[in-house]
DOTORDREN-235355 format. One record per residue (C-alpha): x, y, z. Coordinates in steps of 0.05 Angstrom, whole numbers, plus 5000, padded with zeros to 4 digits. Example, Ala and Ser with C-alpha at 12.3 -4.5 7.8 and 13.67 -1.06 7.14 Angstrom:
<nodes>
NODE_5246_4910_5156
NODE_5273_4979_5143
</nodes>
This chain:
<nodes>
NODE_4577_4933_5438
NODE_4623_4979_5476
NODE_4607_5049_5495
NODE_4664_5098_5499
NODE_4680_5172_5497
NODE_4714_5197_5435
NODE_4732_5272_5446
NODE_4798_5294_5415
NODE_4843_5342_5453
NODE_4883_5398_5420
NODE_4946_5356_5429
NODE_4917_5296_5393
NODE_4893_5341_5335
NODE_4962_5370_5326
NODE_4993_5300_5331
NODE_4947_5275_5278
NODE_4964_5332_5234
NODE_5036_5317_5237
NODE_5024_5243_5221
NODE_4980_5268_5162
NODE_5044_5302_5136
NODE_5081_5237_5141
NODE_5026_5196_5109
NODE_5024_5246_5049
NODE_5101_5238_5044
NODE_5098_5162_5039
NODE_5037_5156_4994
NODE_5060_5215_4947
NODE_5128_5183_4936
NODE_5095_5119_4906
NODE_5066_5160_4848
NODE_5104_5226_4840
NODE_5164_5194_4804
NODE_5121_5161_4748
NODE_5119_5226_4707
NODE_5195_5242_4719
NODE_5222_5177_4686
NODE_5230_5208_4617
NODE_5269_5266_4646
NODE_5315_5222_4685
NODE_5326_5178_4623
NODE_5345_5238_4584
NODE_5392_5263_4638
NODE_5429_5197_4652
NODE_5423_5172_4579
NODE_5393_5109_4608
NODE_5339_5062_4578
NODE_5270_5054_4605
NODE_5281_4984_4634
NODE_5337_5011_4679
NODE_5302_5074_4699
NODE_5237_5038_4720
NODE_5274_5013_4780
NODE_5269_5084_4807
NODE_5197_5061_4823
NODE_5205_4984_4826
NODE_5268_4987_4871
NODE_5233_5031_4923
NODE_5169_4989_4923
NODE_5210_4923_4927
NODE_5250_4945_4988
NODE_5189_4976_5020
NODE_5150_4912_5012
NODE_5207_4865_5033
NODE_5220_4903_5099
NODE_5150_4928_5119
NODE_5137_4868_5167
NODE_5205_4876_5200
NODE_5188_4951_5209
NODE_5122_4936_5240
NODE_5151_4885_5289
NODE_5208_4931_5310
NODE_5158_4989_5321
NODE_5117_4947_5368
NODE_5181_4922_5405
NODE_5219_4987_5415
NODE_5165_5042_5406
NODE_5131_5069_5346
NODE_5155_5139_5359
NODE_5228_5119_5362
NODE_5221_5077_5299
NODE_5186_5136_5264
NODE_5245_5183_5278
NODE_5296_5131_5254
NODE_5257_5115_5191
NODE_5244_5188_5174
NODE_5318_5205_5185
NODE_5337_5149_5135
NODE_5285_5175_5087
NODE_5310_5246_5090
NODE_5382_5226_5081
NODE_5372_5184_5021
NODE_5324_5235_4991
NODE_5379_5286_4992
NODE_5430_5236_4963
NODE_5379_5218_4908
NODE_5370_5292_4891
NODE_5444_5303_4886
NODE_5456_5235_4846
NODE_5514_5241_4796
NODE_5500_5177_4761
NODE_5447_5123_4750
NODE_5470_5075_4805
NODE_5473_5130_4857
NODE_5402_5149_4838
NODE_5375_5077_4839
NODE_5414_5062_4903
NODE_5388_5122_4940
NODE_5316_5107_4917
NODE_5319_5036_4941
NODE_5348_5058_5008
NODE_5290_5107_5017
NODE_5249_5044_5018
NODE_5283_5024_5082
NODE_5263_5089_5114
NODE_5192_5085_5086
NODE_5187_5011_5112
NODE_5204_5036_5185
NODE_5161_5097_5180
NODE_5097_5068_5151
NODE_5077_5018_5206
NODE_5100_5067_5260
NODE_5056_5119_5230
NODE_4995_5074_5227
NODE_5005_5047_5297
NODE_5012_5117_5325
NODE_4949_5140_5289
NODE_4908_5084_5318
NODE_4941_5096_5385
NODE_4925_5171_5387
NODE_4851_5164_5364
NODE_4799_5141_5417
NODE_4779_5068_5410
NODE_4708_5087_5386
NODE_4740_5125_5329
NODE_4786_5072_5304
NODE_4748_5068_5238
NODE_4757_5142_5228
NODE_4832_5133_5238
NODE_4831_5085_5179
NODE_4789_5134_5141
NODE_4837_5190_5156
NODE_4898_5148_5132
NODE_4865_5126_5067
NODE_4836_5195_5052
NODE_4905_5224_5057
NODE_4934_5167_5016
NODE_4883_5175_4961
NODE_4895_5250_4957
NODE_4971_5240_4958
NODE_4969_5186_4904
NODE_4925_5232_4862
NODE_4970_5293_4872
NODE_5033_5256_4863
NODE_5036_5256_4788
NODE_5012_5328_4785
NODE_5065_5352_4835
NODE_5119_5309_4803
NODE_5102_5336_4735
NODE_5101_5408_4760
NODE_5170_5402_4795
NODE_5200_5366_4734
NODE_5175_5416_4682
NODE_5189_5483_4723
NODE_5247_5464_4767
NODE_5280_5395_4760
NODE_5263_5323_4775
NODE_5314_5329_4831
NODE_5262_5372_4869
NODE_5215_5312_4876
NODE_5272_5285_4923
NODE_5285_5352_4956
NODE_5214_5370_4973
NODE_5215_5308_5020
NODE_5262_5343_5066
NODE_5219_5402_5091
NODE_5156_5358_5093
NODE_5191_5304_5133
NODE_5227_5353_5178
NODE_5163_5388_5197
NODE_5128_5322_5214
NODE_5187_5302_5258
NODE_5191_5367_5295
NODE_5115_5368_5311
NODE_5117_5294_5329
NODE_5175_5305_5378
NODE_5134_5359_5416
NODE_5065_5329_5417
NODE_5070_5252_5412
NODE_5091_5217_5477
NODE_5147_5166_5481
NODE_5114_5100_5476
NODE_5174_5054_5487
NODE_5149_4989_5520
NODE_5169_4978_5594
NODE_5191_4907_5576
NODE_5243_4934_5527
NODE_5286_4872_5536
NODE_5256_4838_5476
NODE_5306_4809_5426
NODE_5304_4819_5352
NODE_5288_4754_5311
NODE_5346_4760_5262
NODE_5333_4692_5233
NODE_5261_4709_5221
NODE_5277_4774_5189
NODE_5329_4742_5143
NODE_5286_4685_5119
NODE_5222_4727_5110
NODE_5262_4782_5074
NODE_5294_4728_5024
NODE_5227_4696_5016
NODE_5190_4763_4998
NODE_5248_4788_4954
NODE_5248_4722_4913
NODE_5174_4722_4906
NODE_5165_4797_4885
NODE_5223_4795_4839
NODE_5196_4733_4805
NODE_5130_4764_4797
NODE_5160_4826_4771
NODE_5203_4792_4720
NODE_5158_4735_4698
NODE_5120_4780_4649
NODE_5181_4791_4608
NODE_5218_4727_4618
NODE_5161_4676_4621
NODE_5147_4619_4671
NODE_5198_4575_4636
NODE_5257_4618_4648
NODE_5310_4585_4693
NODE_5314_4650_4731
NODE_5240_4652_4747
NODE_5242_4579_4767
NODE_5301_4590_4810
NODE_5269_4648_4845
NODE_5206_4610_4859
NODE_5250_4555_4888
NODE_5286_4603_4933
NODE_5217_4631_4955
NODE_5189_4565_4975
NODE_5254_4544_5009
NODE_5259_4609_5047
NODE_5187_4606_5067
NODE_5195_4536_5095
NODE_5258_4558_5131
NODE_5219_4619_5159
NODE_5162_4575_5184
NODE_5214_4526_5216
NODE_5252_4584_5250
NODE_5187_4614_5276
NODE_5162_4548_5304
NODE_5231_4540_5341
NODE_5240_4609_5367
NODE_5219_4610_5439
NODE_5226_4686_5450
NODE_5202_4744_5410
NODE_5189_4713_5340
NODE_5180_4760_5284
NODE_5108_4742_5276
NODE_5083_4722_5346
NODE_5039_4661_5353
NODE_4979_4701_5375
NODE_4982_4736_5308
NODE_5001_4677_5265
NODE_4945_4635_5291
NODE_4892_4691_5294
NODE_4838_4664_5247
NODE_4803_4734_5247
NODE_4867_4767_5222
NODE_4881_4711_5172
NODE_4812_4722_5137
NODE_4828_4797_5132
NODE_4895_4777_5099
NODE_4859_4732_5048
NODE_4808_4787_5033
NODE_4865_4837_5022
NODE_4902_4788_4974
NODE_4840_4778_4932
NODE_4817_4851_4926
NODE_4887_4885_4918
NODE_4890_4851_4848
NODE_4836_4898_4823
NODE_4870_4965_4847
NODE_4935_4949_4812
NODE_4902_4925_4747
NODE_4858_4987_4743
NODE_4919_5033_4750
NODE_4955_4995_4694
NODE_4903_4979_4644
NODE_4852_5035_4645
NODE_4905_5087_4624
NODE_4932_5038_4570
NODE_4861_5032_4543
NODE_4850_5106_4542
NODE_4918_5119_4507
NODE_4919_5062_4457
NODE_4846_5052_4443
NODE_4813_5122_4455
NODE_4876_5159_4433
NODE_4882_5200_4497
NODE_4947_5239_4512
NODE_4987_5217_4571
NODE_4963_5275_4611
NODE_4890_5266_4594
NODE_4894_5190_4611
NODE_4918_5210_4678
NODE_4860_5256_4684
NODE_4815_5200_4662
NODE_4826_5165_4729
NODE_4797_5224_4769
NODE_4727_5193_4775
NODE_4760_5134_4812
NODE_4809_5175_4854
NODE_4762_5229_4875
NODE_4708_5178_4893
NODE_4759_5138_4931
NODE_4780_5198_4973
NODE_4710_5220_4991
NODE_4685_5150_5006
NODE_4748_5135_5050
NODE_4726_5189_5097
NODE_4657_5166_5097
NODE_4677_5093_5110
NODE_4717_5113_5171
NODE_4654_5141_5202
NODE_4611_5081_5181
NODE_4657_5030_5213
NODE_4630_5045_5284
NODE_4559_5036_5259
NODE_4565_4975_5211
NODE_4627_4940_5229
NODE_4680_4908_5181
NODE_4635_4850_5152
NODE_4581_4895_5120
NODE_4631_4948_5095
NODE_4680_4899_5066
NODE_4624_4858_5033
NODE_4599_4923_5001
NODE_4670_4938_4979
NODE_4677_4873_4945
NODE_4607_4882_4910
NODE_4628_4953_4883
NODE_4695_4929_4861
NODE_4669_4869_4827
NODE_4616_4909_4796
NODE_4665_4961_4771
NODE_4708_4909_4739
NODE_4647_4876_4706
NODE_4623_4943_4680
NODE_4690_4961_4651
NODE_4700_4893_4617
NODE_4632_4895_4585
NODE_4639_4967_4561
NODE_4709_4963_4527
NODE_4679_4952_4461
NODE_4653_5023_4463
NODE_4693_5082_4437
NODE_4670_5139_4485
NODE_4701_5154_4553
NODE_4635_5169_4584
NODE_4616_5095_4578
NODE_4671_5079_4627
NODE_4651_5129_4681
NODE_4599_5086_4719
NODE_4649_5032_4724
NODE_4704_5078_4746
NODE_4659_5108_4799
NODE_4640_5038_4825
NODE_4713_5023_4830
NODE_4724_5089_4871
NODE_4669_5069_4919
NODE_4695_5000_4929
NODE_4767_5025_4941
NODE_4741_5077_4989
NODE_4703_5027_5030
NODE_4758_4972_5024
NODE_4826_5005_5043
NODE_4809_5042_5110
NODE_4762_4985_5132
NODE_4812_4930_5118
NODE_4867_4966_5158
NODE_4822_4980_5215
NODE_4797_4907_5216
NODE_4868_4881_5218
NODE_4892_4928_5273
NODE_4831_4914_5317
NODE_4837_4838_5305
NODE_4899_4835_5347
NODE_4919_4867_5414
NODE_4940_4940_5420
NODE_5014_4919_5426
NODE_5010_4888_5356
NODE_4981_4947_5319
NODE_5041_4967_5278
NODE_5056_4894_5259
NODE_4984_4883_5237
NODE_4986_4943_5195
NODE_5051_4922_5163
NODE_5026_4852_5149
NODE_4963_4881_5113
NODE_5006_4924_5074
NODE_5052_4863_5054
NODE_4987_4827_5033
NODE_4968_4886_4990
NODE_5037_4888_4957
NODE_5037_4811_4944
NODE_4966_4811_4919
NODE_4983_4870_4872
NODE_5042_4834_4847
NODE_5004_4770_4835
NODE_4950_4808_4800
NODE_4997_4847_4756
NODE_5029_4782_4734
NODE_4963_4747_4722
NODE_4931_4806_4685
NODE_4991_4818_4641
NODE_4993_4743_4622
NODE_4919_4745_4604
NODE_4926_4808_4563
NODE_4988_4784_4527
NODE_4953_4720_4505
NODE_4892_4756_4477
NODE_4884_4774_4404
NODE_4878_4848_4420
NODE_4888_4897_4478
NODE_4813_4906_4488
NODE_4797_4834_4487
NODE_4854_4821_4535
NODE_4831_4875_4583
NODE_4761_4848_4577
NODE_4783_4779_4597
NODE_4829_4803_4653
NODE_4776_4848_4684
NODE_4724_4791_4681
NODE_4773_4746_4719
NODE_4783_4804_4771
NODE_4708_4809_4779
NODE_4704_4735_4797
NODE_4762_4745_4847
NODE_4719_4799_4877
NODE_4660_4749_4884
NODE_4706_4701_4919
NODE_4728_4758_4968
NODE_4655_4771_4981
NODE_4644_4700_5002
NODE_4703_4703_5049
NODE_4674_4768_5079
NODE_4604_4740_5089
NODE_4627_4673_5118
NODE_4689_4691_5159
NODE_4703_4765_5169
NODE_4685_4797_5236
NODE_4689_4868_5262
NODE_4657_4895_5324
NODE_4614_4956_5322
NODE_4624_5012_5373
NODE_4572_5057_5397
NODE_4598_5128_5408
NODE_4579_5166_5471
NODE_4560_5239_5458
</nodes>
């Protein structure tokens, strides 16, 4: 166990504050637009399937490019990539706010995902870089606490702006927040451009991985409506497999600067973190999708009250995220992630067995259990991934974990939707889907117990 000092200077505190604004910006943008879709539909006279790409297009581009953003941040400096990504984010936020037709709106929103994919791994890498080594767990806790708060506030802020100003202000409000984060970061965060800045971009790796992820995520997004037998879905899965094989071949034959270096690709400790992420990310997505559906369709909640019904999860998630960051130094990744799997699996089991009841209060224990599990899981898995590799790979590791989260969520969404659609009723379908999710949490628990490692650090006072 390593003993290190962990005092934060004023400059570090100001830098973390600036990064907190940027974290809020990214996390808020994933949820704020959900409540504005009806207003956008009405304004552009568009159907729901088209307008859903305001959310799906952003998430898709973000997920496809996140690994590339992480690798570029480690190669050319996280501070530099943060400024480039934030500038792109601001530009297309303004264009989205001024959109004159549907395609300008959707295009701007998708290109905001490019900026977000460059910003996010750079933000995470800088956060872990600024925090002393002994407080790496608290860095993860800070990131996920802000994310949980921003995800919760997003629909409320988006609804307020849509109702009292316009949906366009959900785009415009990004400008002052992003500009403030950039200005403060420019003053207090030191340039971290690597000395050996002669590394070359792995264009072949970027291309093959981007095509691979694009085909997979599109297939998982469309399979629910089109079915596995659709020629388009089969074609997309074929492209995914082919592109993945080409990516593996290209990386094996790239002598200099591969997109995913060998020390990361062959890191067993990092791989187990990725597997755990895939298994447990299913639960978060299924909860966000099906708990509100159950509240609206079975318990007859309004849309607003169904959002409020998730508060036990989100509030617990935010509080526990902060606590988990402090516990990391004492307990390490194995204990915390194992506890997270237990709470997440227990929450899924409680919700599946209580869906036959007709009172919301019966669901609260399961929701709180999920909140505890999510609060333990997200900050710890990020810290475990970053500390599993060298400091020079921090942004790449954070990006890869986020990619695993997106893929796990997409797989879980397709799996849960299929289970629910084959059931005789919504309640029965959710019951079966949540029970399957509980078994996936059990499998993740076994992976954590057998394989996950994470060093404890004793803080010097």
